[in-house]
KOLKESE-463911 format. One record per residue (C-alpha): y, z, x; residue in one letter. Coordinates in steps of 0.1 Angstrom, whole numbers, plus 5000, padded with zeros to 4 digits. Layout:
// residues N
<north:Y up:Z east:X rest:A>;
...
//
This chain:
// residues 358
<north:5000 up:5000 east:5000 rest:M>;
<north:5034 up:4991 east:5014 rest:S>;
<north:5061 up:5016 east:5021 rest:V>;
<north:5083 up:5002 east:4992 rest:Q>;
<north:5054 up:5007 east:4968 rest:A>;
<north:5047 up:5042 east:4979 rest:Q>;
<north:5084 up:5051 east:4975 rest:L>;
<north:5085 up:5035 east:4940 rest:S>;
<north:5053 up:5055 east:4930 rest:N>;
<north:5070 up:5087 east:4943 rest:A>;
<north:5100 up:5080 east:4921 rest:V>;
<north:5078 up:5075 east:4890 rest:T>;
<north:5059 up:5107 east:4898 rest:S>;
<north:5091 up:5127 east:4902 rest:A>;
<north:5104 up:5114 east:4869 rest:Q>;
<north:5072 up:5126 east:4852 rest:A>;
<north:5076 up:5160 east:4868 rest:L>;
<north:5112 up:5162 east:4855 rest:V>;
<north:5100 up:5154 east:4820 rest:T>;
<north:5076 up:5184 east:4823 rest:Q>;
<north:5105 up:5205 east:4835 rest:G>;
<north:5093 up:5210 east:4870 rest:D>;
<north:5124 up:5200 east:4889 rest:H>;
<north:5114 up:5219 east:4921 rest:E>;
<north:5082 up:5199 east:4925 rest:A>;
<north:5100 up:5167 east:4916 rest:A>;
<north:5126 up:5173 east:4944 rest:G>;
<north:5099 up:5181 east:4969 rest:E>;
<north:5080 up:5149 east:4960 rest:T>;
<north:5111 up:5127 east:4966 rest:L>;
<north:5121 up:5146 east:4998 rest:D>;
<north:5087 up:5139 east:5014 rest:Q>;
<north:5086 up:5103 east:5003 rest:A>;
<north:5121 up:5097 east:5017 rest:L>;
<north:5113 up:5114 east:5050 rest:D>;
<north:5085 up:5089 east:5055 rest:A>;
<north:5103 up:5058 east:5042 rest:A>;
<north:5138 up:5060 east:5057 rest:V>;
<north:5127 up:5056 east:5094 rest:P>;
<north:5108 up:5024 east:5084 rest:L>;
<north:5131 up:5009 east:5058 rest:L>;
<north:5165 up:5023 east:5068 rest:G>;
<north:5189 up:5044 east:5046 rest:D>;
<north:5206 up:5013 east:5032 rest:G>;
<north:5174 up:4997 east:5017 rest:H>;
<north:5175 up:4991 east:4980 rest:A>;
<north:5143 up:5011 east:4973 rest:E>;
<north:5157 up:5040 east:4993 rest:V>;
<north:5189 up:5040 east:4974 rest:L>;
<north:5170 up:5040 east:4941 rest:T>;
<north:5150 up:5071 east:4953 rest:A>;
<north:5181 up:5089 east:4964 rest:V>;
<north:5197 up:5083 east:4929 rest:R>;
<north:5166 up:5100 east:4914 rest:A>;
<north:5169 up:5129 east:4939 rest:L>;
<north:5206 up:5134 east:4932 rest:A>;
<north:5199 up:5135 east:4894 rest:D>;
<north:5174 up:5163 east:4901 rest:I>;
<north:5200 up:5183 east:4921 rest:H>;
<north:5224 up:5179 east:4891 rest:I>;
<north:5197 up:5193 east:4868 rest:H>;
<north:5193 up:5222 east:4892 rest:R>;
<north:5230 up:5230 east:4891 rest:Q>;
<north:5236 up:5217 east:4926 rest:E>;
<north:5263 up:5191 east:4921 rest:P>;
<north:5278 up:5193 east:4956 rest:L>;
<north:5244 up:5184 east:4972 rest:E>;
<north:5241 up:5155 east:4947 rest:A>;
<north:5275 up:5143 east:4957 rest:R>;
<north:5267 up:5144 east:4994 rest:R>;
<north:5235 up:5123 east:4988 rest:L>;
<north:5253 up:5097 east:4967 rest:L>;
<north:5283 up:5094 east:4991 rest:E>;
<north:5260 up:5089 east:5021 rest:E>;
<north:5238 up:5064 east:5002 rest:S>;
<north:5268 up:5045 east:4990 rest:L>;
<north:5282 up:5040 east:5026 rest:M>;
<north:5247 up:5030 east:5039 rest:A>;
<north:5243 up:5005 east:5010 rest:G>;
<north:5277 up:4990 east:5014 rest:Q>;
<north:5270 up:4984 east:5051 rest:L>;
<north:5237 up:4968 east:5045 rest:R>;
<north:5239 up:4952 east:5011 rest:L>;
<north:5276 up:4949 east:5003 rest:G>;
<north:5296 up:4959 east:4972 rest:D>;
<north:5280 up:4933 east:4949 rest:R>;
<north:5244 up:4945 east:4951 rest:H>;
<north:5232 up:4959 east:4917 rest:P>;
<north:5218 up:4991 east:4933 rest:V>;
<north:5251 up:4997 east:4951 rest:V>;
<north:5269 up:4994 east:4918 rest:L>;
<north:5244 up:5018 east:4902 rest:A>;
<north:5252 up:5044 east:4930 rest:V>;
<north:5289 up:5038 east:4924 rest:S>;
<north:5284 up:5046 east:4887 rest:Y>;
<north:5265 up:5078 east:4894 rest:D>;
<north:5291 up:5089 east:4920 rest:L>;
<north:5320 up:5081 east:4896 rest:A>;
<north:5306 up:5102 east:4868 rest:G>;
<north:5298 up:5131 east:4891 rest:L>;
<north:5333 up:5130 east:4907 rest:A>;
<north:5349 up:5130 east:4872 rest:D>;
<north:5329 up:5161 east:4862 rest:S>;
<north:5340 up:5178 east:4894 rest:L>;
<north:5377 up:5170 east:4888 rest:G>;
<north:5380 up:5144 east:4916 rest:N>;
<north:5399 up:5118 east:4896 rest:L>;
<north:5408 up:5097 east:4927 rest:H>;
<north:5371 up:5093 east:4936 rest:E>;
<north:5361 up:5086 east:4900 rest:A>;
<north:5388 up:5059 east:4896 rest:R>;
<north:5378 up:5042 east:4929 rest:R>;
<north:5341 up:5040 east:4920 rest:N>;
<north:5347 up:5029 east:4885 rest:Y>;
<north:5372 up:5003 east:4899 rest:G>;
<north:5344 up:4989 east:4920 rest:R>;
<north:5323 up:4985 east:4889 rest:L>;
<north:5351 up:4969 east:4870 rest:A>;
<north:5357 up:4944 east:4898 rest:T>;
<north:5321 up:4933 east:4906 rest:H>;
<north:5301 up:4946 east:4877 rest:G>;
<north:5308 up:4918 east:4851 rest:P>;
<north:5296 up:4890 east:4875 rest:A>;
<north:5266 up:4910 east:4888 rest:V>;
<north:5254 up:4931 east:4858 rest:L>;
<north:5271 up:4914 east:4829 rest:G>;
<north:5302 up:4924 east:4809 rest:S>;
<north:5281 up:4941 east:4783 rest:D>;
<north:5262 up:4963 east:4807 rest:H>;
<north:5265 up:5001 east:4800 rest:E>;
<north:5279 up:5008 east:4835 rest:Y>;
<north:5306 up:4981 east:4832 rest:V>;
<north:5316 up:4992 east:4797 rest:M>;
<north:5318 up:5029 east:4809 rest:A>;
<north:5340 up:5019 east:4838 rest:A>;
<north:5363 up:4999 east:4815 rest:A>;
<north:5366 up:5028 east:4791 rest:R>;
<north:5374 up:5053 east:4818 rest:Y>;
<north:5400 up:5030 east:4834 rest:L>;
<north:5417 up:5025 east:4800 rest:R>;
<north:5418 up:5062 east:4793 rest:Q>;
<north:5427 up:5075 east:4827 rest:A>;
<north:5462 up:5088 east:4829 rest:P>;
<north:5486 up:5064 east:4846 rest:P>;
<north:5504 up:5073 east:4878 rest:A>;
<north:5535 up:5095 east:4872 rest:P>;
<north:5567 up:5075 east:4866 rest:A>;
<north:5596 up:5079 east:4890 rest:T>;
<north:5621 up:5104 east:4875 rest:P>;
<north:5655 up:5090 east:4868 rest:P>;
<north:5681 up:5096 east:4895 rest:A>;
<north:5703 up:5126 east:4889 rest:I>;
<north:5740 up:5117 east:4891 rest:P>;
<north:5760 up:5136 east:4918 rest:P>;
<north:5781 up:5165 east:4905 rest:P>;
<north:5818 up:5158 east:4900 rest:P>;
<north:5841 up:5163 east:4929 rest:V>;
<north:5864 up:5193 east:4923 rest:P>;
<north:5901 up:5185 east:4923 rest:T>;
<north:5926 up:5207 east:4940 rest:T>;
<north:5954 up:5219 east:4917 rest:P>;
<north:5990 up:5214 east:4929 rest:P>;
<north:6006 up:5245 east:4945 rest:P>;
<north:6028 up:5267 east:4923 rest:L>;
<north:6065 up:5266 east:4931 rest:P>;
<north:6083 up:5295 east:4948 rest:D>;
<north:6050 up:5313 east:4956 rest:V>;
<north:6049 up:5326 east:4992 rest:P>;
<north:6018 up:5316 east:5012 rest:P>;
<north:5990 up:5340 east:5011 rest:T>;
<north:5979 up:5359 east:5042 rest:T>;
<north:5943 up:5360 east:5050 rest:A>;
<north:5930 up:5396 east:5054 rest:W>;
<north:5904 up:5402 east:5081 rest:P>;
<north:5869 up:5403 east:5065 rest:P>;
<north:5855 up:5437 east:5059 rest:A>;
<north:5830 up:5448 east:5084 rest:V>;
<north:5800 up:5466 east:5068 rest:S>;
<north:5781 up:5490 east:5089 rest:P>;
<north:5749 up:5477 east:5103 rest:A>;
<north:5718 up:5487 east:5085 rest:A>;
<north:5698 up:5513 east:5104 rest:P>;
<north:5670 up:5499 east:5124 rest:A>;
<north:5635 up:5508 east:5112 rest:L>;
<north:5615 up:5527 east:5137 rest:P>;
<north:5589 up:5506 east:5155 rest:R>;
<north:5554 up:5519 east:5158 rest:F>;
<north:5529 up:5511 east:5185 rest:G>;
<north:5507 up:5481 east:5184 rest:G>;
<north:5514 up:5444 east:5181 rest:P>;
<north:5527 up:5428 east:5149 rest:A>;
<north:5500 up:5417 east:5125 rest:P>;
<north:5491 up:5380 east:5128 rest:R>;
<north:5499 up:5359 east:5098 rest:R>;
<north:5469 up:5339 east:5086 rest:R>;
<north:5476 up:5302 east:5084 rest:S>;
<north:5477 up:5288 east:5048 rest:R>;
<north:5465 up:5254 east:5060 rest:T>;
<north:5427 up:5251 east:5055 rest:P>;
<north:5406 up:5237 east:5083 rest:R>;
<north:5394 up:5201 east:5078 rest:V>;
<north:5357 up:5201 east:5067 rest:L>;
<north:5332 up:5172 east:5066 rest:L>;
<north:5331 up:5172 east:5028 rest:G>;
<north:5368 up:5160 east:5025 rest:V>;
<north:5366 up:5131 east:5049 rest:L>;
<north:5360 up:5106 east:5021 rest:A>;
<north:5397 up:5110 east:5011 rest:G>;
<north:5428 up:5108 east:5032 rest:T>;
<north:5410 up:5112 east:5066 rest:V>;
<north:5388 up:5082 east:5059 rest:V>;
<north:5419 up:5060 east:5051 rest:L>;
<north:5437 up:5071 east:5083 rest:V>;
<north:5405 up:5066 east:5104 rest:A>;
<north:5400 up:5032 east:5089 rest:G>;
<north:5434 up:5021 east:5100 rest:A>;
<north:5428 up:5034 east:5135 rest:A>;
<north:5394 up:5017 east:5137 rest:L>;
<north:5410 up:4984 east:5127 rest:A>;
<north:5435 up:4989 east:5155 rest:L>;
<north:5407 up:4995 east:5180 rest:A>;
<north:5389 up:4963 east:5169 rest:V>;
<north:5421 up:4943 east:5172 rest:Q>;
<north:5426 up:4955 east:5208 rest:R>;
<north:5390 up:4948 east:5217 rest:H>;
<north:5392 up:4913 east:5204 rest:Q>;
<north:5424 up:4906 east:5224 rest:D>;
<north:5421 up:4927 east:5256 rest:P>;
<north:5442 up:4904 east:5277 rest:A>;
<north:5475 up:4914 east:5260 rest:D>;
<north:5474 up:4950 east:5249 rest:P>;
<north:5511 up:4952 east:5245 rest:T>;
<north:5513 up:4924 east:5220 rest:Q>;
<north:5532 up:4937 east:5189 rest:P>;
<north:5515 up:4940 east:5155 rest:A>;
<north:5519 up:4911 east:5130 rest:P>;
<north:5549 up:4912 east:5107 rest:A>;
<north:5544 up:4935 east:5077 rest:G>;
<north:5518 up:4957 east:5094 rest:T>;
<north:5521 up:4987 east:5116 rest:S>;
<north:5497 up:5009 east:5135 rest:A>;
<north:5492 up:5044 east:5121 rest:P>;
<north:5517 up:5066 east:5138 rest:P>;
<north:5493 up:5095 east:5144 rest:S>;
<north:5460 up:5078 east:5150 rest:A>;
<north:5454 up:5074 east:5187 rest:S>;
<north:5429 up:5055 east:5208 rest:T>;
<north:5437 up:5071 east:5242 rest:D>;
<north:5414 up:5095 east:5259 rest:A>;
<north:5443 up:5118 east:5265 rest:T>;
<north:5446 up:5123 east:5227 rest:A>;
<north:5410 up:5135 east:5224 rest:G>;
<north:5391 up:5102 east:5217 rest:A>;
<north:5353 up:5103 east:5223 rest:P>;
<north:5343 up:5089 east:5257 rest:T>;
<north:5313 up:5075 east:5273 rest:G>;
<north:5301 up:5056 east:5242 rest:L>;
<north:5268 up:5040 east:5248 rest:R>;
<north:5241 up:5024 east:5227 rest:L>;
<north:5204 up:5018 east:5231 rest:R>;
<north:5193 up:4987 east:5212 rest:D>;
<north:5157 up:4987 east:5198 rest:S>;
<north:5160 up:4957 east:5175 rest:G>;
<north:5158 up:4970 east:5140 rest:A>;
<north:5175 up:5002 east:5150 rest:S>;
<north:5198 up:5015 east:5177 rest:L>;
<north:5210 up:5049 east:5190 rest:T>;
<north:5246 up:5057 east:5199 rest:L>;
<north:5256 up:5086 east:5223 rest:T>;
<north:5290 up:5098 east:5234 rest:W>;
<north:5309 up:5127 east:5249 rest:Q>;
<north:5327 up:5152 east:5227 rest:D>;
<north:5363 up:5159 east:5239 rest:P>;
<north:5368 up:5186 east:5213 rest:A>;
<north:5338 up:5208 east:5222 rest:E>;
<north:5326 up:5209 east:5186 rest:G>;
<north:5360 up:5215 east:5170 rest:E>;
<north:5363 up:5180 east:5153 rest:A>;
<north:5339 up:5159 east:5132 rest:P>;
<north:5332 up:5123 east:5140 rest:F>;
<north:5332 up:5091 east:5119 rest:I>;
<north:5307 up:5065 east:5131 rest:V>;
<north:5317 up:5030 east:5120 rest:A>;
<north:5300 up:4997 east:5126 rest:G>;
<north:5287 up:4965 east:5112 rest:G>;
<north:5277 up:4929 east:5120 rest:P>;
<north:5302 up:4914 east:5146 rest:G>;
<north:5334 up:4933 east:5144 rest:T>;
<north:5335 up:4938 east:5107 rest:D>;
<north:5334 up:4976 east:5108 rest:L>;
<north:5326 up:4997 east:5078 rest:R>;
<north:5326 up:5035 east:5078 rest:T>;
<north:5289 up:5046 east:5080 rest:R>;
<north:5286 up:5083 east:5084 rest:H>;
<north:5302 up:5115 east:5094 rest:T>;
<north:5286 up:5139 east:5119 rest:T>;
<north:5293 up:5167 east:5143 rest:R>;
<north:5266 up:5156 east:5167 rest:E>;
<north:5271 up:5134 east:5198 rest:T>;
<north:5242 up:5111 east:5190 rest:T>;
<north:5235 up:5089 east:5159 rest:F>;
<north:5207 up:5065 east:5151 rest:T>;
<north:5211 up:5035 east:5128 rest:I>;
<north:5180 up:5021 east:5112 rest:N>;
<north:5172 up:4990 east:5091 rest:G>;
<north:5193 up:4965 east:5112 rest:L>;
<north:5188 up:4928 east:5114 rest:N>;
<north:5173 up:4922 east:5149 rest:P>;
<north:5188 up:4887 east:5150 rest:H>;
<north:5224 up:4898 east:5145 rest:L>;
<north:5249 up:4914 east:5169 rest:D>;
<north:5265 up:4947 east:5158 rest:Y>;
<north:5296 up:4966 east:5171 rest:C>;
<north:5303 up:5003 east:5167 rest:F>;
<north:5330 up:5028 east:5174 rest:T>;
<north:5334 up:5065 east:5170 rest:V>;
<north:5365 up:5084 east:5158 rest:A>;
<north:5372 up:5121 east:5163 rest:A>;
<north:5390 up:5135 east:5133 rest:V>;
<north:5412 up:5165 east:5142 rest:Y>;
<north:5431 up:5166 east:5109 rest:D>;
<north:5445 up:5141 east:5083 rest:T>;
<north:5472 up:5130 east:5107 rest:E>;
<north:5453 up:5128 east:5140 rest:H>;
<north:5423 up:5105 east:5144 rest:V>;
<north:5414 up:5095 east:5180 rest:A>;
<north:5392 up:5064 east:5183 rest:V>;
<north:5368 up:5055 east:5211 rest:S>;
<north:5363 up:5021 east:5227 rest:D>;
<north:5342 up:4995 east:5209 rest:L>;
<north:5306 up:4990 east:5220 rest:V>;
<north:5285 up:4960 east:5209 rest:C>;
<north:5250 up:4947 east:5212 rest:T>;
<north:5243 up:4916 east:5233 rest:Q>;
<north:5214 up:4902 east:5215 rest:R>;
<north:5226 up:4866 east:5217 rest:T>;
<north:5228 up:4869 east:5255 rest:S>;
<north:5194 up:4862 east:5271 rest:P>;
<north:5203 up:4884 east:5301 rest:S>;
<north:5204 up:4916 east:5280 rest:V>;
<north:5169 up:4925 east:5267 rest:P>;
<north:5162 up:4948 east:5238 rest:A>;
<north:5160 up:4985 east:5244 rest:S>;
<north:5187 up:4983 east:5271 rest:T>;
<north:5215 up:5009 east:5270 rest:P>;
<north:5250 up:4993 east:5267 rest:T>;
<north:5282 up:5010 east:5274 rest:S>;
<north:5316 up:5006 east:5257 rest:A>;
<north:5339 up:4982 east:5276 rest:K>;
<north:5371 up:5001 east:5286 rest:P>;
<north:5404 up:4987 east:5274 rest:R>;
<north:5431 up:4976 east:5297 rest:R>;
<north:5453 up:5007 east:5297 rest:S>;
<north:5472 up:5029 east:5321 rest:T>;
<north:5452 up:5059 east:5309 rest:T>;
<north:5415 up:5062 east:5320 rest:S>;
<north:5389 up:5071 east:5294 rest:D>;
<north:5369 up:5092 east:5318 rest:S>;
//
């Protein structure tokens, strides 16, 4: 029996267990099946995405919505990278994630996923499909963006009345000096530290603003890699590089990015400049068409389910906060070159810069 058939049978068995009310056994069945199938098929395979949808539904029934959201978000990124936005199972994951985000109060994430369904769903699933119709209803009922408030007119300028006749000029009296308040006695010991009100950036919120900033920084890294001969060339009109996203090693970008190519899979390794204080975003895709793939705090990452006949490029971004994303150099496979065999580690080519990445 093929791996796909085994995974499909596991989904059917898990659904039967859910019908009987045994959610614990259903989740264990799918966990074991996915552990065996993902290394062989890749996390972006259609059968894997279908099984993850079933597992996320079990977590929702077990009152574990955050775990379900994590599974769906990771599967959506993997499916987009391998299958694209127009694949039916990617649209199905978008539907699940949109409904879950709406129930958790994340309206931005719900609108984005329903928008993907409204854009690609009619051509792929049909305009009368339940997912497409649900997306259309949500987008019609969603509150519009707040309108810009009308400008408040400036207050009238006060006019100075004319001076009264035969009135001697007034003499300014010196201001009264009030006695200084007695100083409070100081007790021993340092002043208490005020706890910062700004929360630390966690991995679970990278799908919002951090991902947008990181995407712009990654696009900048690709542009410099494609045109290394002129790194000082200005950006095209109408576009600008993100002011706080940096690609220099001095700003904390990951260094020493290397890949080991094994055909259908490859492994990335790099050095952590933040010593575990910042998460990473791994982005990659065929050629230099990078798509965000995964977030991690490790310094190694393995990608499965790749096409062994295509070249891929990857980069790693260190995310310090929503305004500081440092991007590594780009590293690419060299499968089209006969001089670079498979399973050979390849290092990122350094950019022409006055600052060394080492």
